[in-house]
C-alpha positions in Angstrom: 162.6 -182.1 20.6 160.8 -185.4 19.7 159.5 -187.2 22.8 160.5 -190.8 23.5 158.1 -193.5 22.4 157.7 -197.1 23.4 155.8 -200.1 22.1 152.4 -200.4 23.8 152.2 -204.1 23.1 148.7 -203.6 21.8 148.3 -203.9 18.0 145.7 -201.3 17.3 147.4 -198.7 19.5 151.0 -199.2 18.4 153.6 -196.9 19.9 152.8 -194.6 22.8 154.8 -191.9 24.6 157.2 -193.2 27.4 155.1 -191.6 30.2 151.9 -193.3 29.1 150.4 -196.6 30.5 148.2 -199.3 29.1 145.2 -200.3 31.3 142.1 -202.3 30.7 138.8 -200.4 30.4 137.5 -201.7 33.8 140.3 -199.9 35.7 139.5 -196.6 34.0 135.8 -196.5 33.3 132.8 -197.8 35.4 129.5 -199.0 34.0 126.4 -197.1 35.2 123.8 -199.8 35.3 120.9 -198.0 36.9 117.3 -198.8 35.9 114.6 -196.2 35.6 112.6 -198.0 38.3 110.9 -196.2 39.9 110.6 -193.8 37.0 112.8 -190.8 37.5 112.5 -189.4 34.0 110.5 -190.0 30.8 113.0 -188.2 28.6 114.0 -190.9 26.1 117.4 -190.5 24.4 118.7 -192.1 21.2 122.2 -192.8 19.9 123.0 -192.1 16.3 126.3 -192.7 14.4 126.5 -189.2 13.0 124.9 -187.0 15.7 125.8 -188.9 18.9 123.3 -188.9 21.8 120.2 -186.9 20.9 116.6 -186.7 22.2 114.5 -189.5 20.8 112.0 -187.0 19.5 114.7 -185.6 17.1 115.5 -189.0 15.6 112.6 -189.2 13.2 111.0 -192.3 11.9 114.2 -194.4 11.9 115.1 -197.5 13.7 113.4 -199.1 16.7 110.4 -197.5 18.5 110.7 -196.5 22.1 108.8 -198.8 24.5 105.8 -197.4 26.6 107.1 -199.1 29.8 110.3 -197.1 30.7 111.0 -198.9 34.0 113.3 -201.4 32.1 115.2 -198.5 30.5 118.6 -197.4 31.8 119.4 -194.0 33.2 121.9 -191.8 31.4 123.6 -188.8 33.1 125.4 -185.9 31.5 129.0 -186.8 30.5 128.2 -190.5 30.3 129.7 -192.3 27.3 126.8 -194.2 25.8 127.8 -197.4 24.0 125.4 -199.5 21.8 126.5 -203.0 22.7 125.3 -204.2 19.3 126.5 -201.4 17.1 129.7 -200.0 18.7 131.9 -201.6 16.1 130.3 -199.4 13.4 130.6 -196.2 15.5 127.5 -196.2 17.6 129.0 -194.5 20.6 128.7 -190.9 21.9 128.9 -188.6 24.9 125.6 -187.6 26.5 124.9 -184.0 27.6 121.4 -185.0 28.8 119.8 -186.7 31.8 117.4 -189.3 30.4 116.8 -193.0 29.6 117.9 -195.3 26.9 117.2 -198.9 25.7 118.7 -201.7 27.9 121.1 -202.6 25.0 123.2 -199.6 25.8 126.1 -199.3 28.3 126.7 -196.1 30.2 130.4 -195.5 31.1 131.9 -192.8 33.4 135.4 -192.3 34.8 136.4 -193.9 38.1 138.6 -191.0 39.0 137.3 -187.5 38.7 140.7 -186.4 37.6 140.5 -188.5 34.4 138.9 -186.9 31.3 135.8 -188.5 30.0 136.2 -186.3 26.9 139.5 -188.0 26.1 138.0 -191.5 26.3 135.0 -190.4 24.3 137.4 -189.4 21.5 139.2 -192.7 21.9 135.9 -194.6 21.2 135.5 -192.6 18.0 138.6 -194.2 16.4 138.0 -196.8 13.7 141.0 -198.7 15.0 139.3 -199.4 18.4 136.0 -200.1 16.8 137.6 -202.8 14.5 139.4 -204.3 17.5 136.1 -204.6 19.4 134.9 -207.1 16.7 136.9 -209.8 18.5 135.0 -209.2 21.7 131.5 -209.7 20.3 129.0 -212.5 20.1 126.8 -213.1 17.1 126.5 -214.1 13.5 126.1 -210.8 11.6 129.2 -208.7 11.9 127.2 -205.4 12.0 125.0 -206.7 14.9 127.6 -208.3 17.1 126.7 -207.9 20.8 129.7 -207.2 23.0 129.0 -208.3 26.6 130.1 -205.8 29.3 132.4 -208.5 30.8 134.3 -208.5 27.5 134.3 -204.8 27.0 135.9 -204.4 30.4 138.9 -206.4 29.2 139.7 -204.0 26.3 143.1 -202.4 26.6 143.2 -198.6 26.4 145.9 -195.9 26.5 146.2 -194.2 29.9 148.0 -190.8 29.5 148.9 -188.7 32.5 145.7 -186.8 33.5 146.9 -183.4 32.5 147.7 -184.7 29.0 144.2 -186.3 28.8 142.7 -182.8 29.3 145.1 -181.2 26.9 144.3 -183.8 24.2 140.5 -183.4 24.7 140.8 -179.6 24.6 142.9 -179.7 21.5 140.5 -182.1 19.7 137.5 -180.1 20.8 139.0 -177.1 18.9 140.3 -178.9 15.9 137.2 -181.2 15.4 134.9 -178.2 15.7 136.9 -176.4 12.9 136.7 -179.5 10.7 133.0 -180.1 11.5 132.4 -176.4 10.6 134.0 -176.9 7.2 132.0 -180.2 6.7 128.7 -178.4 7.6 129.3 -175.5 5.2 130.3 -177.9 2.4 127.1 -179.9 2.9 125.1 -176.7 2.7 126.8 -175.8 -0.5 126.1 -179.2 -2.0 122.4 -178.9 -1.1 122.3 -175.4 -2.7 123.8 -176.8 -5.9 121.3 -179.7 -5.9 118.4 -177.3 -5.4 119.8 -175.1 -8.2 120.0 -178.1 -10.5 116.4 -179.1 -9.6 115.0 -175.6 -10.2 117.0 -175.2 -13.5 115.6 -178.5 -14.8 112.0 -177.6 -13.7 112.3 -174.1 -15.3 113.6 -175.3 -18.7 111.4 -178.3 -19.2 108.2 -176.3 -18.4 109.1 -172.9 -19.9 111.6 -173.8 -22.7 114.8 -172.1 -23.8 113.1 -169.3 -25.8 112.1 -166.6 -23.3 110.2 -164.7 -26.0 107.8 -167.6 -26.8 104.1 -166.8 -26.2 102.7 -168.7 -23.2 99.4 -170.3 -22.3 97.9 -171.7 -19.1 98.7 -175.4 -18.9 95.6 -176.0 -16.7 97.9 -177.9 -14.3 98.4 -176.4 -10.8 101.9 -177.6 -10.4 103.1 -176.5 -13.9 101.4 -173.1 -14.5 102.1 -171.5 -17.9 103.9 -173.3 -20.7 104.8 -172.2 -24.3 101.7 -171.9 -26.5 102.8 -174.6 -28.9 103.6 -177.3 -26.3 101.1 -180.0 -25.4 99.9 -181.5 -22.1 99.8 -185.3 -22.1 99.1 -188.0 -19.5 101.8 -190.6 -19.1 99.4 -193.3 -20.4 99.5 -191.5 -23.8 103.3 -191.4 -23.7 104.2 -194.9 -22.4 103.3 -198.6 -22.5 103.8 -199.9 -19.0 104.7 -203.4 -17.7 106.3 -204.9 -14.6 109.9 -206.0 -14.0 111.1 -209.4 -12.7 110.1 -210.9 -9.4 113.5 -211.7 -7.8 115.3 -211.4 -4.5 118.9 -210.6 -3.6 119.7 -214.3 -3.5 118.9 -214.5 -7.3 121.7 -212.0 -8.1 124.9 -213.4 -9.6 128.2 -212.1 -11.0 127.5 -213.6 -14.4 124.4 -213.9 -16.6 122.0 -211.3 -17.8 122.4 -207.9 -16.2 119.6 -206.5 -14.0 118.8 -203.1 -12.6 116.9 -203.2 -9.3 114.8 -200.6 -7.5 117.4 -200.1 -4.7 120.0 -199.1 -7.2 117.6 -196.6 -8.8 116.9 -195.0 -5.4 120.5 -194.8 -4.3 122.9 -195.2 -7.1 121.7 -194.6 -10.7 119.2 -191.8 -10.0 118.9 -190.4 -13.5 120.1 -192.7 -16.2 121.9 -196.0 -16.8 124.8 -196.2 -19.2 126.3 -199.7 -19.6 129.6 -198.1 -20.6 129.8 -196.4 -17.2 127.7 -198.4 -14.8 128.2 -201.9 -13.3 125.2 -204.2 -12.6 124.7 -207.6 -11.0 123.2 -210.4 -13.1 120.5 -213.1 -13.0 120.5 -216.5 -14.7 119.7 -216.7 -18.4 116.7 -218.9 -17.6 114.7 -215.7 -16.8 114.6 -215.2 -20.6 112.1 -218.1 -20.6 110.3 -216.9 -17.5 109.7 -213.2 -18.3 111.3 -211.9 -21.5 108.9 -208.9 -21.3 111.0 -207.6 -18.4 113.9 -206.8 -20.7 114.7 -203.1 -21.3 116.7 -201.3 -24.0 118.0 -197.9 -25.0 115.3 -195.2 -24.5 113.3 -197.3 -22.0 112.4 -196.1 -18.5 112.4 -198.0 -15.3 110.4 -196.7 -12.3 110.6 -197.9 -8.7 107.2 -199.1 -7.6 107.9 -198.5 -3.9 109.6 -195.9 -1.8 110.3 -195.4 1.9 109.4 -191.7 1.6 107.2 -189.5 -0.5 110.2 -187.6 -1.9 111.5 -190.8 -3.5 108.2 -191.7 -5.1 108.5 -191.8 -8.8 112.2 -192.2 -8.9 113.2 -193.6 -12.3 116.0 -194.0 -14.8 116.2 -193.9 -18.5 118.4 -196.4 -20.3 120.9 -194.0 -22.0 123.0 -196.7 -23.5 122.9 -200.5 -23.4 125.2 -201.3 -26.4 122.6 -204.0 -27.5 123.4 -205.9 -24.3 120.4 -207.6 -22.6 119.3 -205.9 -19.4 116.4 -206.9 -17.1 114.3 -204.6 -14.9 114.4 -206.3 -11.5 112.3 -206.4 -8.4 109.8 -203.7 -7.5 110.1 -201.9 -10.8 107.7 -200.7 -13.5 109.0 -200.6 -17.1 107.8 -197.7 -19.3 108.4 -197.9 -23.1 107.8 -194.8 -25.2 104.8 -195.2 -27.6 105.6 -192.1 -29.6 108.7 -190.7 -31.2 110.0 -188.5 -28.4 113.5 -187.7 -27.1 114.1 -190.0 -24.2 116.6 -187.7 -22.4 114.1 -184.8 -22.6 111.4 -187.0 -21.2 113.7 -188.1 -18.3 114.4 -184.4 -17.5 110.7 -183.7 -17.6 110.0 -186.6 -15.1 112.7 -185.1 -12.9 111.0 -181.7 -12.7 109.3 -180.6 -9.4 106.0 -180.3 -11.2 106.0 -184.0 -12.0 107.5 -185.2 -8.7 104.8 -183.3 -6.8 102.0 -184.9 -8.7 103.4 -188.3 -8.0 104.1 -187.7 -4.3 100.6 -186.3 -3.7 99.0 -189.4 -5.3 101.0 -192.3 -3.9 99.5 -194.4 -1.1 101.1 -195.9 2.0 102.3 -195.2 5.6 105.8 -196.5 6.0 106.2 -197.6 2.4 104.7 -195.7 -0.5 103.4 -197.6 -3.5 103.8 -196.2 -7.0 101.5 -198.3 -9.2 101.1 -198.4 -13.0 97.6 -196.9 -12.4 99.1 -193.9 -10.6 101.8 -193.3 -13.2 99.3 -193.5 -16.1 97.3 -190.5 -14.6 100.3 -188.2 -14.2 100.3 -185.1 -16.5 103.5 -184.1 -18.4 104.3 -181.6 -21.0 106.0 -182.0 -24.4 107.5 -179.5 -26.8 108.0 -180.4 -30.5 110.8 -183.0 -31.0 113.5 -180.5 -32.2 112.9 -178.5 -29.0 113.1 -181.6 -26.9 116.5 -182.4 -28.4 117.8 -178.8 -27.9 116.6 -178.8 -24.2 118.1 -182.3 -23.6 121.4 -181.2 -25.0 121.4 -177.9 -23.0 120.5 -179.6 -19.7 123.1 -182.4 -20.3 125.7 -179.7 -20.5 124.5 -177.6 -17.6 123.9 -180.6 -15.3 127.3 -182.0 -16.1 128.9 -178.7 -15.0 126.8 -178.7 -11.8 127.5 -182.4 -11.1 131.3 -181.8 -11.4 131.0 -179.1 -8.7 128.9 -181.3 -6.5 131.3 -184.2 -6.9 134.3 -182.1 -6.0 132.5 -180.9 -2.9 131.5 -184.5 -2.0 135.2 -185.5 -2.4 136.2 -182.7 0.0 133.7 -184.1 2.5 135.3 -187.6 2.2 138.8 -186.1 2.7 137.8 -184.0 5.7 136.1 -187.0 7.4 139.2 -189.1 6.7 141.5 -186.3 8.1 139.3 -185.9 11.2 139.5 -189.7 12.0 143.2 -189.8 11.3 143.8 -186.7 13.5 141.8 -188.1 16.4 143.6 -191.5 16.3 147.1 -189.9 16.1 146.4 -187.6 19.0 144.6 -190.0 21.4 147.4 -192.6 20.9 150.1 -190.0 21.5 151.7 -190.2 18.0 151.0 -186.5 17.6 152.0 -184.3 20.5 149.7 -181.4 21.6 150.8 -178.5 23.7 
């Protein structure tokens, strides 16, 4: 039998079961505003969007640094909901299982009545619908950094189910979300395994070739080992002519003009190649033709990022697979590399993707937080080249194999998107009473 529903009167909540109430946050949750003064603990906690509340030591080199003076930090107790007053609208909220301290920008919330379920309200805070609603309660200019004063947060209307139903909902979601997260975790591991397989396949083929019977010789390079006897070892200075890209900022980017590829897109979007038939780029004014025509790239050219936030990304580059004679600039923080010899550009790109090349670059770059990949560094890197016909055969083979692997990876990544979407939908439907739990 379908239970009776009623209009909650709150747009983001919609209909709720007849026996439920709507109350403001202040009547359900209390703020714990307790300073760590005198110091009760030096266990610093951090709040992440994807992992919730974790020890600061597990966060890594991301975001703000913890202060040395912890007396101005706030205390967090187990089962406090921790809310980032400046990032809650993008999901920066979680339930703590620790006793520790956090930055003063956080709010700690706990239930006024012991019979109420803090776990239910933690799930409620995970809903995108509530997070979007909270935008209207914030102060600030940048949407993703709106600060929500506690006095405003206290006014937010929340569902208030009977206490036994709060517990039933939390228990149900604990079980279901755990099952979904398990699928997500396993899928992520499978994706990583396929990525590693792809990397090892490329490294094996571009350093050992396709003919397993070919006589081998020592390359003289620690990272490469043996290579086919008739292959040659070259430094990139022998292979490429190098020059720099444009000096531009985000404000220079337009929707129309001459297309431009920037280092951020190489790091995050076009990690292997650029095909104008497939990929969309921003543009810059045509006046840059008069300023720096040498920053134009064409089919078969390479564009390296000259900076990276980690060693792993050092040496990231793309090859222009197709530009259809359209003008394209290499943008900010890039190094252009044009082949000096008649080589197969796609093979060369696979060669640059191999672990043996990436390890050379990552061991040579300089920097602390940002690693610089200069033309001087790139010129010293050692690569290997088979005869042109073998290059073409290897490029064709790897294009086919990598396409197959990428299809599997893409299907798994789509599954991740669907599972995350299903999880969010399930949580919203259950915490607002639209889906009944037993």
